[in-house]
C-alpha positions in Angstrom: 19.0 12.6 9.7 20.7 11.8 6.4 21.1 14.4 3.7 18.7 12.2 1.7 16.0 12.8 4.4 13.9 10.4 6.4 13.4 7.0 5.0 9.6 6.3 5.1 8.7 2.7 5.9 5.6 0.7 5.0 4.5 -2.9 5.0 2.3 -4.6 2.4 0.5 -7.9 3.0 -2.5 -9.6 1.4 -4.3 -11.5 4.1 -5.1 -14.2 4.8 -1.7 -15.2 3.5 1.2 -12.8 3.1 1.4 -14.2 -0.3 3.0 -11.7 -2.5 5.6 -14.4 -1.7 4.7 -17.8 -3.1 6.8 -19.7 -0.6 5.0 -18.3 2.4 2.6 -21.2 3.2 5.4 -23.8 3.1 7.7 -21.8 5.4 7.9 -23.6 8.8 7.9 -20.3 10.8 4.8 -18.9 9.0 1.7 -18.6 11.3 3.4 -20.2 14.4 2.1 -21.1 17.8 -1.6 -21.6 16.9 -2.1 -18.5 14.8 -4.8 -19.0 12.1 -4.6 -17.1 8.8 -8.3 -16.5 8.8 -8.4 -14.9 12.3 -7.5 -11.3 13.1 -4.9 -11.9 15.8 -1.9 -12.6 13.6 -2.6 -9.5 11.4 -3.2 -7.3 14.5 0.2 -8.5 15.8 1.8 -7.6 12.5 0.4 -4.0 12.5 1.5 -3.6 16.2 5.0 -4.7 15.1 5.0 -2.1 12.4 4.0 0.5 14.9 6.7 -0.6 17.3 9.2 -0.1 14.4 7.9 3.5 13.7 6.5 2.5 10.3 4.3 4.9 8.4 1.7 2.4 7.3 0.6 -1.1 6.6 -1.0 -1.6 3.2 -3.5 -4.4 2.7 -3.3 -5.6 -0.9 -6.4 -7.1 -2.6 -7.7 -8.7 -5.7 -11.3 -9.0 -7.0 -11.4 -12.6 -8.1 -9.7 -15.9 -8.7 -7.2 -15.8 -11.5 -8.2 -18.0 -14.5 -5.8 -16.7 -17.1 -3.2 -19.5 -16.7 -4.5 -22.5 -18.6 -7.9 -20.8 -18.9 -8.9 -22.3 -15.6 -9.2 -21.5 -11.9 -7.8 -25.0 -11.1 -4.2 -24.1 -10.7 -5.0 -20.9 -8.7 -7.1 -22.9 -6.2 -4.7 -25.9 -5.9 -1.6 -23.8 -5.4 -3.1 -21.0 -3.2 -2.2 -18.4 -5.8 -3.9 -15.4 -4.2 -6.7 -17.7 -3.0 -8.3 -17.0 -0.6 -8.1 -13.2 -0.2 -9.9 -11.1 2.4 -11.7 -7.9 1.6 -9.1 -5.2 2.5 -11.6 -2.5 3.5 -13.4 -4.8 5.8 -10.1 -5.6 7.6 -9.1 -2.0 8.1 -11.2 -1.3 11.2 -9.9 -4.5 13.0 -6.3 -3.3 12.4 -6.8 0.4 13.1 -8.4 -0.4 16.4 -5.3 -2.5 17.4 -2.9 0.5 16.9 -2.6 4.2 17.8 -0.2 5.7 15.3 0.6 3.6 12.2 -1.6 4.2 9.1 -3.8 1.4 7.7 -4.2 1.4 3.9 -7.0 -0.5 2.2 -6.7 -1.5 -1.5 -10.1 -0.8 -3.0 -11.1 -1.0 -6.7 -13.1 1.7 -8.4 -15.1 -1.2 -10.0 -18.3 -2.4 -8.5 -19.0 0.4 -6.1 -20.4 3.9 -6.7 -18.0 6.7 -5.7 -20.5 8.0 -3.1 -20.4 4.6 -1.3 -16.6 4.5 -1.3 -16.4 8.1 -0.1 -18.8 7.5 2.8 -17.1 4.2 3.9 -13.6 5.7 3.7 -14.6 8.9 5.5 -16.1 6.8 8.3 -13.0 4.8 8.7 -10.8 7.9 8.7 -12.9 9.3 11.5 -12.8 6.2 13.6 -9.0 5.8 13.2 -8.4 9.6 13.9 -6.9 10.2 10.5 -4.9 7.1 9.9 -6.7 5.6 6.9 -5.3 5.3 3.4 -6.9 4.2 0.1 -4.8 2.3 -2.5 -6.8 3.1 -5.6 -6.8 0.3 -8.2 -8.8 0.1 -11.4 -9.4 -3.7 -11.6 -6.6 -5.3 -13.6 -7.8 -8.8 -14.5 -10.6 -10.3 -16.3 -12.0 -12.5 -13.5 -12.6 -9.5 -11.4 -14.6 -7.9 -14.2 -16.6 -11.0 -14.8 -17.5 -11.3 -11.2 -19.2 -7.9 -11.5 -21.2 -8.9 -14.6 -18.9 -7.6 -17.3 -17.9 -9.7 -20.3 -14.4 -8.4 -20.3 -12.2 -5.9 -18.5 -12.3 -2.2 -19.5 -9.4 -1.2 -21.8 -6.3 -0.1 -19.8 -6.2 3.7 -20.5 -10.0 4.0 -20.2 -9.8 2.4 -16.7 -7.5 5.2 -15.6 -9.8 7.9 -17.1 -12.5 6.4 -15.0 -10.2 6.4 -11.9 -9.4 10.1 -12.3 -13.1 10.9 -12.4 -13.9 8.5 -9.5 -11.3 10.1 -7.2 -12.3 13.6 -8.3 -15.9 12.9 -7.3 -14.9 11.4 -4.0 -12.8 14.6 -3.4 -15.8 16.8 -4.2 -17.9 14.8 -1.7 -15.3 15.0 1.1 -15.0 18.7 0.5 -18.7 19.4 0.2 -18.7 20.5 3.9 -17.0 23.9 4.0 -14.2 25.0 6.3 -15.2 25.0 10.0 -18.0 22.4 9.6 -16.3 19.4 11.3 -13.2 17.7 12.5 -11.6 17.6 9.0 -10.5 21.1 9.6 -8.5 20.2 12.6 -10.8 21.5 15.2 -13.1 19.8 17.6 -15.7 17.3 16.6 -19.2 18.6 16.0 -21.1 19.6 19.2 -24.3 17.6 19.3 -25.9 20.3 21.5 -25.1 23.2 19.2 -27.9 25.2 17.6 -27.8 25.1 14.7 -26.0 21.8 14.7 -24.3 22.8 11.4 -25.1 26.1 9.6 -27.1 25.2 6.5 -24.8 27.2 4.3 -21.8 25.1 5.4 -23.1 21.9 3.6 -23.7 22.0 -0.1 -24.9 19.7 -2.8 -22.2 19.1 -5.4 -24.4 18.1 -8.4 -21.5 16.3 -10.1 -22.2 15.1 -13.7 -19.2 13.5 -15.3 -18.4 11.2 -18.2 -18.7 8.1 -16.1 -20.2 9.0 -12.7 -22.6 11.4 -11.2 -23.8 12.3 -7.7 -26.0 15.0 -6.2 -24.4 15.0 -2.8 -23.8 16.1 -0.1 -22.0 13.3 1.7 -23.8 12.5 4.9 -20.5 12.2 6.9 -18.9 15.3 8.2 -15.3 16.0 7.2 -12.9 13.4 8.5 -9.4 14.3 10.0 -7.8 14.1 6.6 -10.9 15.1 4.6 -10.8 11.6 3.1 -8.1 9.1 3.3 -4.5 9.5 2.2 -4.3 8.3 -1.4 -2.0 5.5 -2.6 -1.5 4.3 -6.2 0.7 1.8 -7.9 0.3 2.4 -11.7 3.5 1.5 -13.6 2.5 2.4 -17.1 2.7 6.0 -18.3 -1.0 6.4 -18.0 -1.0 4.9 -14.5 1.8 7.2 -13.4 -0.3 10.2 -14.6 -3.1 9.2 -12.3 -0.8 8.5 -9.4 1.0 11.8 -9.8 -2.3 13.7 -9.9 -3.9 12.3 -6.8 -1.6 10.2 -4.7 0.2 11.0 -1.4 2.3 7.9 -2.1 3.0 5.7 -5.0 4.3 2.1 -4.8 7.2 1.2 -7.0 7.6 -2.6 -7.8 10.8 -2.4 -9.7 13.3 -5.3 -9.6 16.4 -3.2 -10.5 17.9 0.1 -9.3 17.8 1.6 -12.8 14.1 1.0 -13.0 13.6 2.5 -9.6 15.4 5.7 -10.7 13.4 5.9 -13.9 10.1 5.3 -12.2 10.8 7.9 -9.4 11.8 10.5 -12.0 8.7 9.9 -14.1 6.4 10.3 -11.1 8.1 13.4 -9.8 8.1 15.0 -13.3 4.4 14.2 -13.8 3.5 15.6 -10.4 5.2 18.9 -11.4 3.3 18.8 -14.7 0.1 18.4 -12.8 0.8 21.6 -10.8 1.8 19.7 -7.6 4.9 20.0 -5.5 6.8 16.8 -6.3 7.7 16.3 -2.6 4.0 15.8 -1.9 4.1 12.5 -3.7 6.3 9.9 -1.9 7.8 7.2 -4.1 8.2 4.0 -2.1 10.0 0.9 -3.4 8.7 -2.6 -2.4 11.4 -4.9 -1.1 11.8 -8.4 0.5 14.2 -8.8 3.4 15.7 -11.8 5.2 17.6 -10.8 8.3 18.8 -12.1 11.6 21.7 -12.1 14.1 24.3 -12.8 11.4 24.6 -12.9 7.6 24.8 -16.7 7.8 21.5 -17.0 9.7 19.8 -14.6 7.3 21.1 -16.6 4.3 19.8 -19.8 5.8 16.3 -18.3 6.3 16.3 -17.3 2.7 17.4 -20.8 1.6 14.7 -22.6 3.5 12.1 -20.1 2.2 13.2 -20.6 -1.4 12.9 -24.4 -1.1 9.1 -23.9 -0.6 8.5 -21.5 -3.5 5.8 -22.8 -5.8 6.6 -22.0 -9.5 3.1 -22.8 -10.7 1.6 -20.3 -8.2 4.0 -17.7 -9.7 2.9 -18.5 -13.2 -0.8 -18.2 -12.2 -0.4 -14.8 -10.5 1.9 -13.4 -13.3 -0.6 -14.6 -15.9 -3.4 -12.9 -13.9 -1.4 -9.6 -13.6 -0.6 -9.6 -17.3 -4.1 -10.7 -18.4 -2.4 -13.3 -20.6 -2.1 -17.1 -20.5 1.6 -17.8 -20.1 0.9 -21.6 -20.6 0.6 -20.7 -24.4 4.2 -19.5 -24.8 7.6 -21.2 -24.5 9.5 -20.4 -21.3 12.4 -19.1 -23.5 10.2 -16.4 -25.0 11.7 -12.9 -24.5 9.5 -11.3 -21.8 9.7 -7.9 -23.4 8.1 -9.3 -26.6 4.7 -10.0 -24.9 1.7 -7.8 -25.9 -0.7 -8.0 -23.0 -4.0 -6.4 -22.0 -3.3 -6.2 -18.3 -0.3 -4.9 -16.4 1.7 -3.4 -19.3 3.9 -1.7 -16.7 5.2 -5.1 -15.8 6.6 -5.5 -19.3 8.1 -2.0 -19.2 10.0 -2.6 -15.9 12.0 -5.4 -17.6 12.2 -4.0 -21.1 13.5 -0.6 -20.2 16.5 -1.5 -18.0 19.8 -2.9 -19.2 19.9 -5.6 -16.5 16.8 -7.3 -17.8 16.4 -6.7 -21.6 17.0 -10.3 -22.4 15.1 -11.9 -19.5 12.7 -14.7 -20.6 9.2 -15.6 -19.6 10.5 -18.5 -17.5 12.9 -16.4 -15.6 10.3 -13.8 -14.7 7.9 -16.5 -13.7 10.6 -17.9 -11.4 11.1 -14.5 -9.8 7.4 -14.0 -9.5 7.0 -17.2 -7.5 9.7 -16.1 -5.2 8.9 -12.4 -4.5 6.8 -10.9 -7.3 9.9 -9.3 -8.7 10.9 -7.3 -5.7 14.5 -6.7 -4.9 15.8 -9.0 -2.2 18.1 -8.1 0.7 19.7 -10.8 2.8 22.0 -10.3 5.8 22.4 -9.2 9.4 20.6 -6.0 10.5 23.8 -4.0 9.9 24.3 -5.5 6.5 20.8 -4.9 5.3 20.7 -1.4 6.8 23.9 -0.5 4.9 22.5 -1.9 1.6 19.2 0.0 2.1 21.0 3.3 2.9 23.2 2.9 -0.2 20.1 2.2 -2.4 18.2 5.0 -0.8 20.9 7.5 -1.7 21.2 6.0 -5.2 17.6 5.9 -6.4 16.5 9.1 -4.8 13.2 7.8 -3.7 11.4 8.4 -0.4 11.6 5.0 1.3 10.7 1.4 1.2 7.7 -1.0 1.6 8.6 -4.3 3.2 6.7 -7.3 1.8 7.0 -9.9 4.6 8.0 -13.4 3.4 6.1 -14.9 6.3 3.9 -13.6 9.2 4.5 -12.3 11.7 8.2 -13.2 12.2 9.7 -11.8 9.1 8.5 -8.3 10.0 9.5 -8.8 13.6 13.0 -9.6 12.3 13.1 -6.4 10.3 12.0 -4.3 13.3 14.4 -6.0 15.7 17.5 -6.2 13.6 17.3 -3.6 10.8 15.3 -0.7 12.3 17.8 -0.1 15.1 20.7 0.1 12.6 18.7 2.5 10.4 18.0 4.6 13.4 21.6 4.7 14.3 22.3 6.2 10.8 19.6 8.8 11.4 17.4 7.4 8.6 14.2 6.5 10.4 11.9 8.1 13.1 12.3 7.1 16.7 8.8 8.5 17.7 5.6 9.6 16.2 4.3 13.2 16.2 1.3 13.5 18.5 -1.9 14.0 16.5 -0.3 13.4 13.2 -2.4 11.8 10.4 -1.2 9.3 7.9 -0.8 12.1 5.4 1.2 14.2 7.9 3.5 11.3 8.5 4.1 10.7 4.8 4.9 14.3 4.3 7.1 14.4 7.4 4.9 17.1 8.9 6.1 17.7 12.5 4.6 21.1 12.9 1.5 20.0 14.7 -0.8 20.8 11.7 -2.8 18.4 9.7 -1.9 18.3 6.0 -4.6 18.6 3.4 -5.1 16.4 0.4 -3.9 17.0 -3.1 -6.4 19.3 -4.8 -5.6 19.8 -8.6 -7.0 23.1 -9.8 -10.1 21.8 -11.5 -10.8 18.9 -9.1 -12.3 20.5 -5.9 -15.3 22.8 -5.5 -14.4 23.6 -1.9 -10.7 23.3 -1.2 -9.8 22.2 2.3 -7.8 24.4 4.5 -5.0 23.6 6.8 -5.9 24.2 10.5 -4.4 23.5 13.9 -4.2 19.9 15.0 -6.3 18.5 17.8 -4.9 16.0 20.3 -5.1 12.4 19.1 -7.9 10.5 20.7 -5.6 7.5 21.1 -2.7 7.2 23.5 0.1 9.7 23.5 2.9 9.2 21.1 5.4 6.7 22.3 8.9 6.1 21.0 8.8 3.8 18.0 11.4 1.5 19.6 9.3 0.8 22.7 6.7 -2.0 22.9 3.1 -1.2 21.8 0.6 -0.2 24.4 -1.7 -3.0 23.4 -1.3 -6.4 25.0 0.0 -9.1 22.7 -2.1 -12.0 21.6 -1.6 -14.8 24.1 -0.2 -17.1 21.5 2.2 -14.5 20.1 5.7 -16.0 19.7 8.7 -13.8 20.6 10.9 -12.5 17.8 13.6 -15.0 18.8 11.2 -17.9 18.4 10.5 -16.7 14.9 14.0 -15.6 14.3 15.9 -18.8 13.7 15.7 -20.9 10.6 
């Protein structure tokens, strides 16, 4: 293992298109051999591929409505498939967890529109049924259309949304911890015995009587403690206020920074804020989103990237960027300095360009072009050895904890990464070659190989009944298998081989 530690690996997609990349639907190798984007098979194949590569998790992105910021209309969003359609991430989670045994499945779920009790109950159920492999990417609802779909006239102001998110997660934590130690499988022991008398001692389950500024709940949760006492928490806030929430609660934060200097700045800000919150900074993994084109040679990888770029839809990029900013980019000239925009939505997007030397002079048009190509993720193109060397160098330079691959097409782009890049990273001692039996998603993120199940972040004032670490119980799924061996699940009959997807 490198002196920098293990490189954690994740995948992010937004079914039913992997369309953080706006060239996806035009790419000739996307959804090959009869795969349908609105059926589960292609996404099940993708998560099995991630498990075959020893990945920590697959994160399902989501959005709560059709963007209407660009041109003050939904027309361009619909015509250009700009995050339309999008499946509910939480609903997909069970389909994908059931198709795997070790890799974590992370659902993006907004605090808007659902009471904390409902979210806590749903996520605890999923954590049970996956044997501790569920994550929750906490979002606050960043665009106006999502707010309007829930009956609001406008989106809640930025910092207030994060105040609400802090209280929402705190209430969920209280509910997950309302059953005391020893009252269920969330303490690492056996599941509840249905024949026991009493079934659960009455003093082990308490009402929480939570009364906050925004939310309230009497409790208790009517689901016993799940393996992780609630899911592993993910967050992606890029503004100073968003970073504060992520550092307080998250097991992992996603960094969407196009330049190394921004990656370093973001990582340092998260770790410093975690320490200020009284947490051990190593408990918060900082993971940088990347796009990769790879193959048998540098030339083949470059050709894949070239063909992909030919299909990039610049209007789709403008629609999504306008939605993320909460600002109609059709009203400003393309040569407007991007850093000069004052927007109600993703202020962190402005910061990531304004605060690094490489991009201080970048224009609205240039950012929109990048957004259409890869939503501003750094891109790596080359053979497996070339990309592995680049990632190893960046890993050492930025001091983060790993990377999240955003596939440019499904499922072959991820298959390429697993077939060509992962073996090279393994040869450098940078990635795992097997999973720890019984490990939860949180255990894997923290690299816990001790056979215990790690407990969630519990800031001092946040939890009435802190969870305790207890011995692991054997996973209900199949025993751990080397990450480089094929998955135990049979492939979908129409699944193409990596080679069929591999050539441009």
